[in-house]
Backbone and ligand atoms as CSV (ligand in chain L), in Angstrom:
chain,resi,resn,atom,element,x,y,z
A,1,MET,N,N,174.521,65.710,116.335
A,1,MET,CA,C,175.601,66.450,117.020
A,1,MET,C,C,176.868,66.242,116.166
A,2,THR,N,N,177.331,67.098,115.844
A,2,THR,CA,C,178.761,67.210,115.114
A,2,THR,C,C,179.809,66.529,115.744
A,3,ALA,N,N,179.953,66.750,117.188
A,3,ALA,CA,C,181.114,66.204,117.861
A,3,ALA,C,C,181.002,64.726,117.931
A,4,SER,N,N,179.802,64.172,117.975
A,4,SER,CA,C,179.594,62.665,118.259
A,4,SER,C,C,180.114,62.056,116.706
A,5,SER,N,N,179.901,62.660,115.664
A,5,SER,CA,C,180.289,62.156,114.298
A,5,SER,C,C,181.687,62.220,114.110
A,6,ARG,N,N,182.323,63.255,114.683
A,6,ARG,CA,C,183.741,63.389,114.449
A,6,ARG,C,C,184.777,62.691,115.339
A,7,SER,N,N,184.152,62.520,116.507
A,7,SER,CA,C,185.097,61.763,117.555
A,7,SER,C,C,184.501,60.590,117.948
A,8,ASP,N,N,185.254,59.544,118.303
A,8,ASP,CA,C,184.626,58.234,118.587
A,8,ASP,C,C,184.670,57.904,120.057
A,9,TYR,N,N,185.394,58.880,120.728
A,9,TYR,CA,C,185.636,58.624,122.135
A,9,TYR,C,C,184.329,58.782,122.982
A,10,TRP,N,N,183.413,59.479,122.408
A,10,TRP,CA,C,182.290,59.715,123.113
A,10,TRP,C,C,181.447,58.271,123.613
A,11,LEU,N,N,181.339,57.480,122.644
A,11,LEU,CA,C,180.624,56.199,122.866
A,11,LEU,C,C,181.440,55.501,123.726
A,12,LYS,N,N,182.777,55.468,123.451
A,12,LYS,CA,C,183.683,54.660,124.163
A,12,LYS,C,C,183.670,54.845,125.559
A,13,LEU,N,N,183.445,56.265,126.220
A,13,LEU,CA,C,183.559,56.532,127.286
A,13,LEU,C,C,182.234,56.689,128.025
A,14,GLY,N,N,181.197,56.458,127.200
A,14,GLY,CA,C,179.768,56.240,127.695
A,14,GLY,C,C,179.171,57.639,128.117
A,15,THR,N,N,179.672,58.645,127.406
A,15,THR,CA,C,178.872,59.972,127.610
A,15,THR,C,C,178.672,60.895,126.381
A,16,THR,N,N,178.167,61.807,126.310
A,16,THR,CA,C,177.716,62.664,125.302
A,16,THR,C,C,178.065,63.980,125.302
A,17,PRO,N,N,178.154,64.789,124.206
A,17,PRO,CA,C,178.483,66.098,124.176
A,17,PRO,C,C,177.465,66.851,125.179
A,18,GLU,N,N,176.254,66.497,125.045
A,18,GLU,CA,C,175.128,66.932,125.712
A,18,GLU,C,C,175.214,66.920,127.164
A,19,GLN,N,N,175.706,65.718,127.764
A,19,GLN,CA,C,175.956,65.405,128.994
A,19,GLN,C,C,177.143,66.377,129.710
A,20,LEU,N,N,178.225,66.470,128.708
A,20,LEU,CA,C,179.334,67.343,129.363
A,20,LEU,C,C,178.713,68.736,129.393
A,21,MET,N,N,178.098,69.229,128.328
A,21,MET,CA,C,177.586,70.611,128.346
A,21,MET,C,C,176.564,70.687,129.671
A,22,ARG,N,N,175.695,69.690,130.102
A,22,ARG,CA,C,174.936,69.885,131.208
A,22,ARG,C,C,175.764,69.956,132.514
A,23,SER,N,N,176.895,69.255,132.484
A,23,SER,CA,C,177.775,69.205,133.601
A,23,SER,C,C,178.552,70.851,133.745
A,24,ALA,N,N,178.826,71.141,132.609
A,24,ALA,CA,C,179.296,72.636,132.579
A,24,ALA,C,C,178.289,73.762,133.106
A,25,GLU,N,N,177.032,73.409,132.702
A,25,GLU,CA,C,175.884,74.156,133.218
A,25,GLU,C,C,175.961,74.205,134.644
A,26,GLY,N,N,176.052,72.937,135.180
A,26,GLY,CA,C,176.078,72.807,136.664
A,26,GLY,C,C,176.982,73.544,137.309
A,27,PHE,N,N,178.387,73.407,136.898
A,27,PHE,CA,C,179.433,74.247,137.421
A,27,PHE,C,C,179.187,75.600,137.416
A,28,ARG,N,N,178.661,76.073,136.433
A,28,ARG,CA,C,178.194,77.681,136.079
A,28,ARG,C,C,177.486,78.045,137.193
A,29,THR,N,N,176.495,77.360,137.899
A,29,THR,CA,C,175.839,77.704,139.123
A,29,THR,C,C,176.613,78.170,140.215
A,30,MET,N,N,177.773,77.566,140.229
A,30,MET,CA,C,178.819,77.792,141.185
A,30,MET,C,C,179.610,79.117,141.159
A,31,ALA,N,N,179.404,79.635,139.943
A,31,ALA,CA,C,180.538,80.850,139.667
A,31,ALA,C,C,180.412,81.998,140.682
A,32,TYR,N,N,181.610,82.516,140.948
A,32,TYR,CA,C,181.628,83.640,141.739
A,32,TYR,C,C,181.953,84.973,140.950
A,33,ALA,N,N,180.942,85.595,140.521
A,33,ALA,CA,C,181.020,86.690,139.654
A,33,ALA,C,C,180.283,87.955,140.048
A,34,PRO,N,N,180.513,88.364,141.337
A,34,PRO,CA,C,179.731,89.502,141.685
A,34,PRO,C,C,180.023,90.855,141.043
A,35,TYR,N,N,181.028,90.909,140.354
A,35,TYR,CA,C,181.392,92.225,139.581
A,35,TYR,C,C,180.921,92.428,138.214
A,36,SER,N,N,180.789,91.206,137.363
A,36,SER,CA,C,180.538,91.219,136.186
A,36,SER,C,C,179.072,90.605,136.051
A,37,ASN,N,N,178.674,89.825,136.860
A,37,ASN,CA,C,177.626,89.104,136.791
A,37,ASN,C,C,177.583,88.239,135.588
A,38,PHE,N,N,178.813,87.902,135.045
A,38,PHE,CA,C,178.925,86.837,133.838
A,38,PHE,C,C,179.277,85.524,134.376
A,39,PHE,N,N,178.570,84.599,134.327
A,39,PHE,CA,C,178.662,83.393,135.108
A,39,PHE,C,C,179.031,82.327,134.041
A,40,VAL,N,N,180.176,81.552,134.316
A,40,VAL,CA,C,180.490,80.574,133.264
A,40,VAL,C,C,180.976,79.421,134.141
A,41,GLY,N,N,180.649,78.325,133.394
A,41,GLY,CA,C,181.057,76.785,133.894
A,41,GLY,C,C,181.739,76.132,132.709
A,42,ALA,N,N,182.580,75.311,133.214
A,42,ALA,CA,C,183.373,74.567,132.233
A,42,ALA,C,C,183.464,73.165,132.836
A,43,ALA,N,N,183.312,72.029,131.844
A,43,ALA,CA,C,183.558,70.704,132.194
A,43,ALA,C,C,184.511,70.049,131.172
A,44,LEU,N,N,185.402,69.395,131.669
A,44,LEU,CA,C,186.491,68.735,130.815
A,44,LEU,C,C,186.005,67.210,130.916
A,45,LEU,N,N,186.050,66.529,129.747
A,45,LEU,CA,C,186.052,64.950,129.515
A,45,LEU,C,C,187.484,64.602,129.658
A,46,MET,N,N,187.812,63.741,130.641
A,46,MET,CA,C,189.330,63.223,130.766
A,46,MET,C,C,189.381,61.919,129.765
A,47,ASP,N,N,190.333,61.602,129.528
A,47,ASP,CA,C,190.630,60.331,128.935
A,47,ASP,C,C,190.125,59.026,129.643
A,48,ASP,N,N,190.159,59.267,130.952
A,48,ASP,CA,C,189.465,58.006,131.564
A,48,ASP,C,C,188.201,58.057,131.669
A,49,GLY,N,N,187.455,59.042,131.235
A,49,GLY,CA,C,186.014,58.988,131.180
A,49,GLY,C,C,185.481,59.950,132.172
A,50,SER,N,N,186.305,60.275,133.144
A,50,SER,CA,C,185.805,61.253,134.220
A,50,SER,C,C,185.521,62.822,133.692
A,51,ILE,N,N,184.608,63.541,134.449
A,51,ILE,CA,C,184.412,64.791,134.149
A,51,ILE,C,C,185.081,65.684,135.417
A,52,VAL,N,N,185.803,66.754,134.903
A,52,VAL,CA,C,186.208,67.537,135.884
A,52,VAL,C,C,186.018,68.911,135.479
A,53,GLY,N,N,185.338,69.775,136.556
A,53,GLY,CA,C,184.854,70.983,136.113
A,53,GLY,C,C,185.431,72.271,136.913
A,54,GLY,N,N,184.896,73.411,136.418
A,54,GLY,CA,C,185.261,74.695,137.190
A,54,GLY,C,C,184.289,75.780,136.812
A,55,CYS,N,N,184.369,76.872,137.535
A,55,CYS,CA,C,183.694,77.919,137.207
A,55,CYS,C,C,184.561,79.240,137.399
A,56,ASN,N,N,184.018,80.304,137.048
A,56,ASN,CA,C,184.794,81.585,137.027
A,56,ASN,C,C,184.872,81.999,138.306
A,57,VAL,N,N,185.998,82.538,138.736
A,57,VAL,CA,C,186.034,83.153,140.041
A,57,VAL,C,C,186.676,84.491,139.971
A,58,GLU,N,N,185.882,85.403,140.370
A,58,GLU,CA,C,186.270,86.979,140.150
A,58,GLU,C,C,186.820,87.269,141.426
A,59,ASN,N,N,187.588,88.495,141.445
A,59,ASN,CA,C,188.286,89.210,142.413
A,59,ASN,C,C,188.232,90.629,142.392
A,60,SER,N,N,188.206,91.331,143.466
A,60,SER,CA,C,188.204,92.782,143.682
A,60,SER,C,C,189.274,93.372,142.849
A,61,SER,N,N,190.518,92.664,142.783
A,61,SER,CA,C,191.533,93.124,141.810
A,61,SER,C,C,191.336,92.371,140.705
A,62,TYR,N,N,190.448,93.112,139.525
A,62,TYR,CA,C,189.927,92.413,138.298
A,62,TYR,C,C,190.997,91.497,137.707
A,63,GLY,N,N,192.158,91.949,137.660
A,63,GLY,CA,C,193.370,91.267,136.988
A,63,GLY,C,C,193.612,89.945,137.444
A,64,VAL,N,N,193.260,89.504,138.614
A,64,VAL,CA,C,193.538,88.120,139.019
A,64,VAL,C,C,192.387,87.098,139.093
A,65,THR,N,N,191.284,87.798,138.443
A,65,THR,CA,C,190.126,86.892,138.111
A,65,THR,C,C,190.685,85.605,137.218
A,66,LEU,N,N,190.002,84.533,137.670
A,66,LEU,CA,C,190.349,83.252,136.836
A,66,LEU,C,C,189.173,82.952,136.186
A,67,CYS,N,N,189.269,82.394,134.932
A,67,CYS,CA,C,188.348,81.868,134.152
A,67,CYS,C,C,187.991,80.351,134.512
A,68,ALA,N,N,186.772,79.908,134.142
A,68,ALA,CA,C,186.299,78.657,134.342
A,68,ALA,C,C,187.030,77.485,133.838
A,69,GLU,N,N,187.447,77.843,132.519
A,69,GLU,CA,C,188.268,76.933,131.803
A,69,GLU,C,C,189.446,76.598,132.388
A,70,ARG,N,N,190.288,77.498,132.876
A,70,ARG,CA,C,191.547,77.416,133.546
A,70,ARG,C,C,191.380,76.624,134.956
A,71,ILE,N,N,190.402,76.937,135.705
A,71,ILE,CA,C,190.127,76.326,136.779
A,71,ILE,C,C,189.687,75.003,136.738
A,72,ALA,N,N,189.030,74.578,135.752
A,72,ALA,CA,C,188.711,73.244,135.426
A,72,ALA,C,C,189.786,72.320,135.051
A,73,MET,N,N,190.818,73.110,134.442
A,73,MET,CA,C,191.998,72.224,133.956
A,73,MET,C,C,193.105,72.269,135.178
A,74,ALA,N,N,193.074,73.289,136.043
A,74,ALA,CA,C,193.844,73.181,137.243
A,74,ALA,C,C,193.171,72.080,138.236
A,75,ASN,N,N,191.944,71.937,138.293
A,75,ASN,CA,C,191.345,70.935,139.213
A,75,ASN,C,C,191.624,69.462,138.474
A,76,ALA,N,N,191.702,69.449,137.296
A,76,ALA,CA,C,192.223,68.145,136.581
A,76,ALA,C,C,193.511,67.770,136.956
A,77,VAL,N,N,194.465,68.721,136.680
A,77,VAL,CA,C,195.970,68.409,137.130
A,77,VAL,C,C,196.000,68.033,138.574
A,78,SER,N,N,195.311,68.843,139.311
A,78,SER,CA,C,195.242,68.600,140.830
A,78,SER,C,C,194.874,67.304,141.324
A,79,SER,N,N,194.001,66.601,140.386
A,79,SER,CA,C,193.386,65.196,140.625
A,79,SER,C,C,194.473,64.158,139.832
A,80,GLY,N,N,195.467,64.668,139.267
A,80,GLY,CA,C,196.416,63.705,138.729
A,80,GLY,C,C,195.899,63.355,137.303
A,81,LYS,N,N,195.095,64.128,136.613
A,81,LYS,CA,C,194.482,63.898,135.448
A,81,LYS,C,C,194.954,64.980,134.388
A,82,ILE,N,N,195.632,64.531,133.433
A,82,ILE,CA,C,196.424,65.668,132.531
A,82,ILE,C,C,195.926,65.407,131.145
A,83,ASN,N,N,195.019,64.576,130.726
A,83,ASN,CA,C,194.772,64.132,129.380
A,83,ASN,C,C,193.294,64.471,129.072
A,84,PRO,N,N,192.876,65.661,128.767
A,84,PRO,CA,C,191.528,66.187,128.305
A,84,PRO,C,C,191.361,65.737,127.000
A,85,LEU,N,N,190.140,65.381,126.714
A,85,LEU,CA,C,189.669,65.113,125.227
A,85,LEU,C,C,188.761,66.324,124.900
A,86,ALA,N,N,187.969,66.769,125.663
A,86,ALA,CA,C,187.144,67.715,125.216
A,86,ALA,C,C,186.659,68.578,126.363
A,87,ILE,N,N,186.298,69.719,126.068
A,87,ILE,CA,C,185.812,70.812,127.170
A,87,ILE,C,C,184.627,71.472,126.580
A,88,ALA,N,N,183.494,71.523,127.634
A,88,ALA,CA,C,182.344,72.198,127.230
A,88,ALA,C,C,182.353,73.492,128.120
A,89,VAL,N,N,181.754,74.485,127.425
A,89,VAL,CA,C,181.950,75.879,128.198
A,89,VAL,C,C,180.477,76.456,128.266
A,90,ALA,N,N,179.823,76.739,129.365
A,90,ALA,CA,C,178.527,77.348,129.456
A,90,ALA,C,C,178.718,78.633,129.980
A,91,GLY,N,N,178.218,79.553,129.137
A,91,GLY,CA,C,178.070,80.958,129.574
A,91,GLY,C,C,176.558,81.405,129.504
A,92,GLU,N,N,176.549,82.646,129.052
A,92,GLU,CA,C,175.193,83.213,128.862
A,92,GLU,C,C,174.368,82.310,127.844
A,93,VAL,N,N,173.072,82.232,127.923
A,93,VAL,CA,C,172.266,81.427,127.108
A,93,VAL,C,C,172.321,81.771,125.529
A,94,SER,N,N,172.382,83.172,125.376
A,94,SER,CA,C,172.012,83.529,124.015
A,94,SER,C,C,173.194,83.726,123.131
A,95,SER,N,N,174.421,83.417,123.558
A,95,SER,CA,C,175.640,83.672,122.839
A,95,SER,C,C,176.714,82.643,123.197
A,96,PHE,N,N,177.430,82.122,122.117
A,96,PHE,CA,C,178.665,81.283,122.453
A,96,PHE,C,C,179.515,82.110,123.425
A,97,CYS,N,N,180.087,81.247,124.433
A,97,CYS,CA,C,181.113,81.640,125.269
A,97,CYS,C,C,182.513,80.921,125.050
A,98,SER,N,N,183.139,81.437,124.079
A,98,SER,CA,C,184.234,80.869,123.643
A,98,SER,C,C,185.445,81.022,124.624
A,99,PRO,N,N,186.389,80.241,124.737
A,99,PRO,CA,C,187.486,80.540,125.699
A,99,PRO,C,C,188.373,81.714,125.149
A,100,CYS,N,N,188.715,82.409,126.201
A,100,CYS,CA,C,189.530,83.599,125.962
A,100,CYS,C,C,191.008,83.238,125.536
A,101,GLY,N,N,191.813,84.102,125.074
A,101,GLY,CA,C,193.173,83.659,124.570
A,101,GLY,C,C,193.992,82.931,125.501
A,102,ALA,N,N,194.068,83.502,126.889
A,102,ALA,CA,C,194.818,82.776,127.979
A,102,ALA,C,C,194.318,81.579,128.072
A,103,CYS,N,N,193.024,81.277,128.094
A,103,CYS,CA,C,192.551,79.860,128.383
A,103,CYS,C,C,192.964,78.975,127.188
A,104,ARG,N,N,192.847,79.486,125.897
A,104,ARG,CA,C,193.301,78.658,124.809
A,104,ARG,C,C,194.639,78.109,124.962
A,105,GLN,N,N,195.632,78.992,125.267
A,105,GLN,CA,C,196.919,78.765,125.495
A,105,GLN,C,C,197.069,77.744,126.804
A,106,PHE,N,N,196.370,78.025,127.820
A,106,PHE,CA,C,196.312,77.099,128.965
A,106,PHE,C,C,196.023,75.660,128.604
A,107,LEU,N,N,194.892,75.504,128.047
A,107,LEU,CA,C,194.304,74.253,127.657
A,107,LEU,C,C,195.226,73.576,126.517
A,108,ALA,N,N,195.825,74.172,125.579
A,108,ALA,CA,C,196.590,73.792,124.497
A,108,ALA,C,C,197.732,73.021,125.269
A,109,GLU,N,N,198.411,73.313,126.292
A,109,GLU,CA,C,199.420,72.730,127.014
A,109,GLU,C,C,199.107,71.300,127.271
A,110,PHE,N,N,197.795,70.883,127.488
A,110,PHE,CA,C,197.504,69.484,127.653
A,110,PHE,C,C,196.932,68.811,126.434
A,111,ASN,N,N,196.324,69.339,125.568
A,111,ASN,CA,C,195.851,68.618,124.412
A,111,ASN,C,C,195.456,69.797,123.355
A,112,PRO,N,N,196.310,70.258,122.523
A,112,PRO,CA,C,195.875,71.241,121.526
A,112,PRO,C,C,194.802,70.877,120.644
A,113,ASP,N,N,194.538,69.606,120.584
A,113,ASP,CA,C,193.509,69.198,119.505
A,113,ASP,C,C,192.209,68.692,120.304
A,114,MET,N,N,192.072,69.073,121.449
A,114,MET,CA,C,190.698,68.767,122.132
A,114,MET,C,C,189.569,69.519,121.393
A,115,ASP,N,N,188.481,68.883,121.669
A,115,ASP,CA,C,187.131,69.323,121.174
A,115,ASP,C,C,186.700,70.628,122.109
A,116,VAL,N,N,186.121,71.561,121.613
A,116,VAL,CA,C,185.616,72.627,122.448
A,116,VAL,C,C,184.210,72.765,122.292
A,117,LEU,N,N,183.356,72.456,123.126
A,117,LEU,CA,C,181.928,72.529,122.934
A,117,LEU,C,C,181.287,73.946,123.460
A,118,LEU,N,N,180.485,74.452,122.600
A,118,LEU,CA,C,179.960,75.803,122.862
A,118,LEU,C,C,178.577,75.653,122.775
A,119,MET,N,N,177.879,76.509,123.295
A,119,MET,CA,C,176.269,76.306,123.248
A,119,MET,C,C,175.740,77.827,123.120
A,120,GLN,N,N,174.756,78.003,122.323
A,120,GLN,CA,C,174.171,79.023,122.077
A,120,GLN,C,C,172.615,78.678,121.822
A,121,ASN,N,N,171.622,79.231,122.754
A,121,ASN,CA,C,170.332,79.085,122.793
A,121,ASN,C,C,169.942,77.502,122.512
A,122,GLY,N,N,170.685,76.747,123.409
A,122,GLY,CA,C,170.445,75.211,123.593
A,122,GLY,C,C,171.051,74.476,122.268
A,123,SER,N,N,171.740,75.048,121.516
A,123,SER,CA,C,172.443,74.322,120.350
A,123,SER,C,C,173.755,74.226,120.594
A,124,ILE,N,N,174.475,73.086,120.641
A,124,ILE,CA,C,175.911,72.854,120.869
A,124,ILE,C,C,176.639,72.975,119.590
A,125,THR,N,N,177.714,73.413,119.462
A,125,THR,CA,C,178.644,73.387,118.472
A,125,THR,C,C,180.044,72.942,118.967
A,126,SER,N,N,180.561,72.119,118.148
A,126,SER,CA,C,181.968,71.609,118.493
A,126,SER,C,C,183.011,72.169,117.540
A,127,ILE,N,N,184.209,72.659,118.046
A,127,ILE,CA,C,185.161,73.189,117.252
A,127,ILE,C,C,186.626,72.719,118.030
A,128,SER,N,N,187.583,72.515,117.167
A,128,SER,CA,C,188.726,71.889,117.790
A,128,SER,C,C,189.527,73.229,118.426
A,129,LEU,N,N,190.222,72.886,119.450
A,129,LEU,CA,C,190.962,73.982,120.137
A,129,LEU,C,C,192.045,74.274,119.057
A,130,ARG,N,N,192.610,73.550,118.245
A,130,ARG,CA,C,193.590,73.868,117.276
A,130,ARG,C,C,193.229,74.745,116.327
A,131,SER,N,N,191.805,74.791,115.999
A,131,SER,CA,C,191.400,75.855,114.979
A,131,SER,C,C,191.150,77.109,115.755
A,132,LEU,N,N,190.825,76.911,116.996
A,132,LEU,CA,C,190.662,78.266,117.952
A,132,LEU,C,C,192.339,78.965,118.047
A,133,LEU,N,N,193.224,78.082,118.172
A,133,LEU,CA,C,194.606,78.636,118.545
A,133,LEU,C,C,195.410,77.803,117.617
A,134,PRO,N,N,195.711,78.165,116.416
A,134,PRO,CA,C,196.461,77.266,115.479
A,134,PRO,C,C,197.948,77.089,115.829
A,135,TYR,N,N,198.515,78.134,116.317
A,135,TYR,CA,C,200.090,77.896,116.676
A,135,TYR,C,C,200.201,78.220,118.225
A,136,PRO,N,N,199.844,77.431,119.118
A,136,PRO,CA,C,200.020,77.545,120.532
A,136,PRO,C,C,201.629,77.652,120.945
A,137,PHE,N,N,201.831,78.512,121.881
A,137,PHE,CA,C,203.073,78.612,122.346
A,137,PHE,C,C,203.582,77.361,122.992
A,138,LYS,N,N,204.778,76.722,122.701
A,138,LYS,CA,C,205.217,75.383,123.315
A,138,LYS,C,C,206.674,75.624,123.587
A,139,LEU,N,N,206.980,75.492,124.845
A,139,LEU,CA,C,208.364,75.975,125.143
A,139,LEU,C,C,209.441,75.024,124.339
A,140,GLU,N,N,209.066,73.871,124.251
A,140,GLU,CA,C,210.009,72.847,123.535
A,140,GLU,C,C,210.235,72.995,122.181
A,141,ASP,N,N,209.141,73.836,121.495
A,141,ASP,CA,C,209.484,74.193,120.068
A,141,ASP,C,C,210.356,75.237,119.640
A,142,ILE,N,N,210.881,75.936,120.799
A,142,ILE,CA,C,211.872,77.102,120.548
A,142,ILE,C,C,213.108,76.538,120.147
L,1,ZN,ZN,ZN,189.596,82.513,129.891
């Protein structure tokens, strides 16, 4: 597992990338996606070792649909947790479900260097959010 070798927090916090992905798969079962039938779950590993997740929630007014990643992060903030170390995203089995641009920006607010775990056909890949979004917008940088 590449994420384990790159980051030492997994052992320290007593979890694994595989466990985080299993959690994301669990949240995926809660997705509300009657229009696209594209079910997504996301699970964040917070710096206190807790896991906070979410699923996509669609709406008849498509534009207000929310992605699993943003819902997971909003759940974390709502619980007083603002320091994510990693996020696992579980979508369709046969292809990586990489966070959309809006979610990359949303997540970068809290940790632009977090690890993003993606899965395809049971194989987990880890990539840094920084590499997915090299120059995130930050109001204080203006
Ligand atoms: Zn998104």
